[in-house]
C-alpha positions in Angstrom: -189.2 -79.8 30.2 -191.2 -82.7 31.9 -189.2 -85.5 33.6 -190.5 -89.2 33.3 -188.8 -91.3 36.0 -189.0 -94.8 37.5 -187.4 -97.0 40.0 -187.8 -100.8 39.3 -187.4 -103.5 41.8 -187.1 -107.3 41.4 -190.1 -108.6 43.7 -188.6 -112.1 43.7 -185.2 -111.0 45.5 -185.7 -107.5 46.4 -182.6 -106.2 43.9 -182.7 -103.5 41.7 -184.3 -104.5 38.4 -181.5 -103.0 35.9 -181.0 -103.2 32.1 -184.7 -103.3 31.2 -185.4 -101.6 28.1 -188.0 -98.9 28.3 -190.0 -96.9 25.7 -192.1 -93.9 26.0 -194.9 -93.3 23.4 -197.2 -90.6 22.8 -200.2 -92.9 21.7 -202.5 -90.0 20.8 -200.2 -88.6 18.2 -198.4 -92.1 17.4 -195.0 -90.9 18.2 -192.1 -92.6 20.0 -190.9 -90.1 22.5 -187.9 -92.0 23.7 -186.1 -95.6 24.1 -183.8 -95.8 27.3 -182.5 -98.7 29.6 -183.1 -98.8 33.5 -179.7 -98.0 34.9 -177.7 -100.4 37.2 -179.4 -98.9 40.2 -183.0 -99.7 39.0 -183.5 -96.2 37.9 -184.6 -94.2 35.0 -185.0 -90.4 34.6 -185.5 -88.7 31.3 -186.2 -85.2 30.3 -189.2 -84.9 27.8 -189.8 -82.1 25.8 -193.7 -81.7 25.5 -193.7 -78.4 23.5 -195.7 -80.2 20.7 -197.9 -82.4 23.0 -201.5 -81.6 24.0 -202.6 -81.4 27.3 -205.1 -84.3 26.5 -202.2 -86.3 24.9 -202.1 -90.2 26.3 -198.9 -91.9 26.9 -197.5 -95.4 27.5 -194.4 -96.1 29.3 -193.5 -99.8 28.1 -191.1 -101.8 30.4 -189.9 -104.8 28.1 -189.7 -107.2 30.9 -189.3 -110.5 29.2 -185.7 -110.1 28.3 -185.0 -109.2 31.9 -186.5 -112.4 33.2 -184.9 -114.4 30.5 -181.5 -113.1 31.6 -182.3 -114.3 34.9 -182.8 -117.8 33.9 -186.7 -117.6 33.5 -188.3 -118.1 30.2 -192.0 -118.4 29.0 -191.6 -122.2 29.2 -191.1 -121.5 33.0 -194.6 -120.1 32.8 -193.4 -116.4 32.7 -195.9 -115.0 30.5 -195.9 -111.4 31.1 -193.1 -109.8 28.5 -194.1 -106.2 29.0 -195.4 -104.0 31.7 -197.5 -101.0 30.1 -198.4 -97.8 32.0 -201.0 -95.5 30.3 -201.1 -91.9 31.9 -201.3 -88.3 30.7 -198.7 -85.4 31.3 -200.9 -82.2 31.6 -198.2 -80.3 33.1 -195.5 -79.8 30.7 -192.9 -79.1 33.4 -193.9 -81.7 35.9 -192.1 -84.8 37.2 -194.1 -88.0 36.7 -192.5 -90.7 38.7 -193.8 -94.2 38.4 -192.0 -96.9 40.3 -192.6 -100.7 39.7 -192.1 -103.8 41.5 -191.7 -106.6 39.2 -192.3 -110.3 39.4 -192.5 -113.0 36.5 -196.1 -112.8 36.3 -197.2 -109.7 38.2 -196.4 -106.3 39.1 -197.3 -103.4 41.2 -197.0 -99.7 40.3 -198.0 -96.4 41.6 -197.5 -92.7 40.6 -196.5 -89.8 42.3 -198.3 -86.5 42.0 -196.9 -84.2 39.6 -194.6 -81.8 41.2 
């Protein structure tokens, strides 16, 4: 089993960005792999069964950030226009950990990916 994980931080105040809905899609096969939420410590960790996936398959990890910013009193009328952060990647090793942390602000984000373990 692969593991998909993330740590989300609010770049405006340095706190954990919790409660964000996250989806993993296999876009090659047009399949939803999971829907989850970032936990109170700003973390996500999900086991992913890749037994039916091909090495070449592409995935999207979608962070639905619009509702998060709305819950903090920011909305599109406040010039917050990014409602989703989408990371597109592959998972060639079916037993690796794929960790993708994200630092969020209403109109930007920063991300990086660790090497598969």
